[in-house]
N, C-alpha and C positions, 0 to 999 in steps of 0.2 A: 315248307321246311327246307332249310339249306343243307348242302351236302359236303362231306369231307370224302374225297375220292383217292384211293390208291391207284395212281395213274398206270404204272407198269403192270399192275394186276388186272386192270380193265382193258388195256390195249389188245391183248390176244383174244379177247372175248367178242370184239367187234369185227364183223366181216369186212375185209378190205384193209384192215390195219394189222401190222406185224411189228413185233419188237426188233426184228431184223432190219427194218427200214431206217434209213438215216434220219428221217424227219418224223418218226413215229410220234414223238411228243407233240410236235406242232400240228400233226393231223388230228390228234385227240383234242388239243386245245381248240382248234377250229370247230369241231363238232360240239364241244361243250360251250363255246361262245354262242353258237346258234341256239343251243338248248336254253341257255340263260336268257338270251334275247327273247325267245318265244315264250318261255315259261315264267320269266321274271323271278327265277330262283337264284339264290346265291350259291356258288360252288367254289370250293377250294380243292385243287388237285395237287397231289404230292408226287414228285418223281425222285428216284434214287440217283446217285452218282452224278451230281452236278459237276460240271467242269470247273477246275480251279480258276479262280479269279473271274468267274462268270457271274452274271446277275442271278441272285438266289430267289428273288420274288419279282414276279411280273403281274401287273394288274391289267385286266381287260374288262373294265366295268364290273359286272356282277361276278366275273370269274377271276380268281387269283390262282396263279400257278406258282408252286413252291418247289424249288430245286434244292434237294437235300445234299449237302456236301458229303464227300467220301468219309468213311469212318462212322457214319450213322446211317439209318435207313428211313425210308418213307414211313414204314410201320412205326418206328420210334417217334418220328415227327408227328404222325397222326395221334399217337398216344399223348405226346406233350401238348398238342393243340387241345385235345379233350380235357386235359388237366387245367389248362389256362381258361377254358370256357367255363369250368366249374359247374354250377347248377344249371347254367343255360345249355349245357351239352345235351340235355334232354330234348331240346328243340332241333337237334341236328340228326342227320342220317349219315352213317358211315358206309361207304361202298367199298367192300373188299371181300374176297373169298378166303383170305388168310384167317384161320381160326383164332390165332392169337390176337389179331386186331379186332375181330368180332367180340371176343371175350372182354377186351379192354373197353370197347364201345358200350357193351351191355353193362359193365361195371360202372360206367359213367352215366348210365341211364339214357344213352343215345340209342336211336333206332339203328338197325343194321339191314343191309341189302347185299346179297351176293353180287359179285361183278357180272356173272352170267345174267341174272335177273335184271340188273340195271342196264346192261347192254341192250337187251330186248326192249325195255321200257324207253331207252334213249332213241333207238331206231324207230319205234312206233310213234313216239312223240314228234320226232322230226318229220317223218313221213306224213303223219296226220295233219300237222300244221302246214306242210307244203301243199297238200291236196286242198285244204281249206282256203289257202291263199289263192290257189289257181281258180277255185270256184268263185271267190270274191271278185277276181279280175276278169272272169269270163262274162262277157256282155253279149246278150242276144238282141238282135235287131228284128223288128217286125218287118213284114214284106213292104209296108209303106215307107219305113225308114230306109230300107235298102234302096228302094226306088228313088227316094229323095237324094241319097248319097250318089247314086249312079248319075242322076241329072247334074248334080254339082260338079262331078268329075268328068262330065261330058260323055258318059256312056248311056246308051239307051237300051231299052228292052230288046230291040231288033238284033242287037249284036250278041245277046246271050243265048 
């Protein structure tokens, strides 16, 4: 199920990220890119206060970052996106702890997840996949294989 995420609502819920950081949006984008890569889920993240004359939409494969211009909010942009999705909104999950956004999502028949819950899920997903990757890459050698490699590289058992 793809996600619509209120970015500035999620950032303070993730340990190590802060709205006070100059690159807070990029830090979240990097985490979400990895999440998308590992889970193969589509994500659209919305950020308030886009700089004037800046890029408003950036695509990173399965991740799309939407920077909402001043005068409107990410909350409004999420509501508009749900409206554009129409009946297919029921296939999406909206990530926000803002009650107004959650009400709009439910009205569009989309699923809702609080930012706090998604932050935990995101961290667990990324940590679990990292551990699984390490296990896949961890190669154990038998004593005979170690001995063969030691001979190849000129080391003998007497030196050990």
